[in-house]
Each structure stands twice: as C-alpha cells, then as structure tokens.
N, C-alpha and C positions, 0 to 999 in steps of 0.2 A: 497391578496392571503394568505390563512390560514397557509400553511406549508412553512418552510424555504427553502432558496436556497440550503442549505446543504442537506436537506431531498431529494429534487428533484435531486440534483447532484448525491447523493448516489444511488438513484433509477435508474437513467440513466446509471451510471457506472456499476451497477449490470447487467442491460440488455445488455450493450455493452460487458461485460466480458462473459456472457452466450452465446451470439451470436458468439463471436470470438472463444470461445472454441468449439462450435458446428461446426463451419466452419472448424476448424483444424481437428476435429475428423472425419468429413465426407469426407476429401480430397481423401482418397483411393477409395471411391465410384464414383469419377469423373474421375478416371484414364481411359486411353484408353482400349477398349475391344479387347482382342486378337482374331483374326479371323482364327486361325489355326484349321481346322476341325479335325485334327488328335488328338488334345488335348481336344477339347470341341465340343459337338454336336450342331447342327444347332439351336434347340430350346433353349438350354442353352445360346447360343450366343445372340439370340433374347431377352431372358429375361435379360441378362447382359446389352445389349444396351438400353433396356427400363429403367432399373434401373439407368443406367448412365444418361439418359436424365432427369429422375425425379430428380436425385441428382443435376444435373446442374441447373434445374429450381429452386429448393429449395435454392441452393447457391446464385442464382441471387436475390431471394427475401431477403435473409439474408443481402446481400450487400446493397440493397435498405434500409433495416431497419437500418443498421449501418450508412448509410448516413443521415437518418432522425434523428438518435440519435446525430450525430455530429452537425447537425443544431440546435437541441434542446439545446445542450450545449452552442452553440453560443448565442442563445436567452437568456439563463440563465445568461450568462456573461453580456449581454447588457441590463439586466432587462426588457426584452420583453417576457420572458417565462410566459406562463399561460394567455396570452392575444390573442384574436382572430386577425388574420392577416387581416381579411376583415372589421370587424366593430370596432375592438379595445376593445370590452367588455371582461370581465374576463371569461375564460373558467372554467366551473364548476369543482371543485376538483374531483368529482366522475369520470368525463370524463378523467381527467388527470391520475387518478389512473389506469384506464383501459388501457390508451395509453398516456404515458407522452410525446410522440412526436406529439400529436394533434396540428394542426395549427389553427383550427377553432372551434368556439363554436357550439353547436348543431344546432341552427337555421341556421347559415351560412353554415354549412356542407351539408344541404339538397339541 
C-alpha cells in the first residue's frame, strides 16, 4: 500500500468527526412532531412529519457509515486495511480515496 497507516487513520478520523458533528447538528430535525392543530396547520404538520422521516433515514445511514469507519479502523490496526476481504488482493488507492471503508476490490464488488 502506497500511503501510510497514519494517512488512512487521519482520513478515517476526519470522516468520523464530520459524520458525528452532522449527527449532533441534525438532532432537532428528528424530534417528535407536535400534533396540536391550534398551533400548526395540517399541511405544516405533514411537512414536518415528512422532514422528520427523512432526517431519521439520513441518521440511520450516518450510523451505518460510522459503523463501517469503526470496522476500517479495526482493519487498519490489524494490518488488513486496503486488502479485499474476498480475494485478498490490494484495493486500488483511488478506490480507497473515494471510500476508505471499502471492503472489496473493484472486480470482487461486482
């Protein structure tokens, strides 16, 4: 692998920090929607419920991404980072630059 463990560790840490911050910043968008019609109209409530559902879906994807980052850190510690889990070949650096949590080389991911 061309780049050092430190480089990939820093890259993974940056991704993790960004996702964690986004998750914290979007917490209010996942709060319960108030159903009191005297305060908010029906269409506004529907819009708020739709926004809440979308925020919850985005949050779930962020949690999955954080889990993949955690697994990548573990592979980095075990000197398995950058190698395909299926065939064992090295994953191309360009692929890892796009997604450092990649588990498979391009041929095996198809």
